[in-house]
C-alpha positions as CSV (number, residue, x, y, z in Angstrom):
1,M,-37.9,-31.1,6.8
2,K,-35.1,-33.3,5.6
3,T,-33.2,-35.7,7.8
4,K,-29.5,-36.3,7.1
5,S,-27.2,-38.8,8.7
6,M,-23.5,-39.3,9.1
7,T,-23.4,-42.3,6.7
8,R,-25.5,-40.4,4.2
9,A,-27.2,-43.7,3.5
10,D,-30.2,-41.8,1.8
11,W,-27.9,-40.0,-0.6
12,Q,-28.7,-41.7,-3.9
13,R,-25.7,-40.1,-5.7
14,L,-23.4,-42.3,-3.6
15,Y,-23.1,-46.0,-4.7
16,K,-20.3,-47.0,-2.4
17,R,-18.8,-45.3,0.6
18,K,-16.7,-46.1,3.6
19,V,-17.8,-44.5,6.9
20,S,-16.1,-44.5,10.3
21,I,-17.8,-43.0,13.3
22,Y,-16.2,-42.2,16.6
23,D,-17.1,-40.6,19.9
24,Y,-15.5,-37.2,20.1
25,Q,-14.8,-34.4,22.6
26,Y,-13.9,-30.8,21.8
27,E,-13.7,-27.9,24.1
28,G,-15.8,-29.6,26.7
29,R,-18.5,-30.8,24.3
30,N,-19.3,-34.4,23.7
31,G,-20.3,-35.6,20.3
32,K,-19.5,-37.7,17.3
33,I,-17.0,-37.4,14.5
34,A,-17.0,-39.3,11.2
35,L,-15.0,-39.7,8.1
36,L,-17.0,-40.6,5.0
37,T,-14.8,-41.7,2.0
38,I,-16.5,-41.7,-1.4
39,Q,-15.6,-44.8,-3.4
40,E,-18.2,-44.8,-6.2
41,L,-20.8,-42.3,-7.2
42,R,-23.3,-41.6,-10.0
43,A,-21.7,-38.2,-10.9
44,P,-19.5,-35.7,-9.2
45,L,-21.2,-33.0,-7.1
46,V,-20.3,-29.4,-8.3
47,I,-21.9,-26.4,-6.5
48,S,-22.0,-22.8,-7.7
49,Y,-21.6,-20.0,-5.3
50,G,-22.1,-16.9,-7.5
51,N,-19.3,-17.1,-10.1
52,R,-17.4,-19.8,-8.1
53,R,-17.9,-23.5,-9.0
54,V,-16.6,-26.0,-6.4
55,K,-16.5,-29.8,-6.8
56,L,-17.5,-31.2,-3.4
57,A,-17.9,-34.9,-4.1
58,D,-16.0,-37.3,-6.4
59,V,-14.2,-40.6,-6.1
60,G,-11.6,-40.4,-3.3
61,Y,-13.1,-37.3,-1.7
62,T,-13.6,-37.4,2.1
63,W,-16.2,-35.7,4.2
64,L,-15.4,-35.0,7.8
65,Q,-18.5,-34.5,10.0
66,M,-18.7,-33.3,13.6
67,A,-21.8,-33.0,15.7
68,F,-22.3,-32.3,19.4
69,E,-24.8,-33.0,22.1
70,D,-27.2,-30.2,23.0
71,E,-26.2,-28.2,20.0
72,Y,-28.1,-27.0,16.9
73,F,-25.5,-27.2,14.3
74,W,-23.6,-29.9,12.3
75,V,-20.2,-29.4,10.6
76,T,-19.2,-31.1,7.4
77,A,-15.8,-30.4,5.8
78,M,-15.3,-31.6,2.3
79,F,-11.8,-32.6,1.1
80,D,-10.7,-33.6,-2.4
81,D,-8.7,-36.7,-3.4
82,K,-5.5,-34.8,-2.6
83,D,-6.8,-34.0,0.9
84,E,-7.2,-30.3,0.0
85,L,-10.1,-28.6,1.9
86,K,-12.8,-27.6,-0.5
87,E,-15.3,-26.0,2.0
88,I,-16.7,-26.2,5.5
89,Y,-20.5,-26.4,5.6
90,V,-22.5,-25.9,8.7
91,D,-26.1,-27.0,8.8
92,M,-28.4,-25.5,11.4
93,T,-30.4,-28.4,12.9
94,D,-33.4,-29.1,15.1
95,G,-31.0,-30.9,17.5
96,N,-28.5,-33.7,16.9
97,I,-29.5,-37.3,17.6
98,L,-26.1,-39.0,18.5
99,D,-27.1,-42.1,20.3
100,A,-28.0,-44.0,17.1
101,D,-25.7,-46.3,15.2
102,D,-26.0,-43.7,12.4
103,P,-26.2,-40.2,14.1
104,Y,-28.5,-37.9,12.3
105,F,-30.2,-34.4,12.4
106,R,-33.3,-32.7,11.0
107,D,-32.2,-29.9,8.7
108,M,-33.5,-26.5,9.7
109,Y,-32.7,-25.0,6.2
110,L,-30.3,-22.2,7.4
111,D,-26.6,-23.0,6.5
112,Y,-23.2,-21.3,6.7
113,V,-20.3,-22.0,4.4
114,I,-16.6,-21.2,4.7
115,L,-15.3,-21.1,1.2
116,Q,-11.8,-19.8,0.2
117,G,-11.7,-17.6,3.3
118,D,-15.2,-16.2,2.9
119,I,-18.2,-16.9,5.2
120,L,-21.5,-17.2,3.5
121,E,-25.0,-17.4,4.9
122,M,-27.3,-19.7,2.8
123,D,-30.9,-20.5,2.5
124,L,-32.4,-18.0,5.1
125,D,-35.3,-17.7,2.6
126,E,-35.9,-21.4,2.9
127,L,-36.1,-21.2,6.7
128,E,-38.6,-18.3,6.4
129,E,-40.6,-20.1,3.9
130,A,-40.8,-23.2,6.1
131,Y,-42.1,-21.1,8.9
132,D,-44.6,-19.2,6.7
133,Y,-46.0,-22.5,5.4
134,G,-46.2,-24.1,8.9
135,E,-43.5,-26.7,8.3
136,I,-41.7,-25.6,11.4
137,T,-43.0,-24.0,14.6
138,K,-42.3,-20.5,15.8
139,E,-40.0,-22.0,18.5
140,Q,-38.0,-23.9,15.9
141,Y,-37.8,-20.8,13.7
142,E,-36.7,-18.4,16.5
143,R,-34.2,-21.0,17.9
144,T,-32.7,-21.5,14.5
145,L,-32.2,-17.8,14.0
146,S,-30.8,-17.3,17.5
147,E,-28.4,-20.3,17.2
148,G,-27.5,-19.2,13.7
149,E,-26.4,-15.9,15.0
150,K,-24.1,-17.7,17.5
151,V,-22.7,-19.8,14.7
152,W,-22.1,-16.8,12.5
153,E,-20.3,-14.9,15.3
154,Y,-18.2,-18.0,16.1
155,L,-17.3,-18.4,12.4
156,T,-16.4,-14.8,11.9
157,R,-14.0,-14.9,14.9
158,N,-12.8,-18.5,14.5
159,A,-12.8,-19.5,10.8
160,G,-9.1,-20.1,10.8
161,K,-9.2,-22.1,14.0
162,L,-12.1,-24.3,12.7
163,T,-10.2,-24.7,9.4
164,E,-7.1,-26.0,11.2
165,L,-9.3,-28.3,13.4
166,V,-11.0,-30.0,10.5
167,K,-7.7,-30.4,8.6
168,T,-6.1,-31.9,11.7
169,E,-9.1,-34.3,12.4
170,Q,-9.3,-35.4,8.8
171,K,-5.6,-36.4,8.8
172,R,-6.0,-38.1,12.1
173,L,-9.1,-40.2,11.1
174,K,-7.5,-41.1,7.7
175,S,-4.4,-42.3,9.5
176,M,-6.5,-44.4,11.9
177,E,-8.2,-46.0,9.0
178,S,-4.9,-46.9,7.3
179,H,-3.6,-48.8,10.4
């Protein structure tokens, strides 16, 4: 099970980044929000979704991350160097650890992506494989499926709302950094 943090300190593709992390509240939930700005990297990150290729990381790109207490998901919205939203990626987690200097989560394999108006479920096979091989417990597996259903339902009803939220927050955090 991989661990990922808001600074993405373990991501070897990134040579230089700027990260600002803040306390955050949304709809009664307490959490953290961060803006990661990519300054130098080994090579751009381009992902293929079927016949769609999307560049998600390059110099000047920003990643907005949001995570909440007592939740089992982590939102990352990727923006290009012109502040155009490329995708929203939702990792299912084994809980979010937010009291650290660098908040982090343990990745539970199952993910959801909002891409050009479509909502995609990703890596269910990896979740099932992790359970089959004993890498995760039955409780973790069942909770991830259950919480994943809630995330899917939320995204199908609120993709537009979430898209507007991440755009607004990315602009807000960028303006805070420039002052």
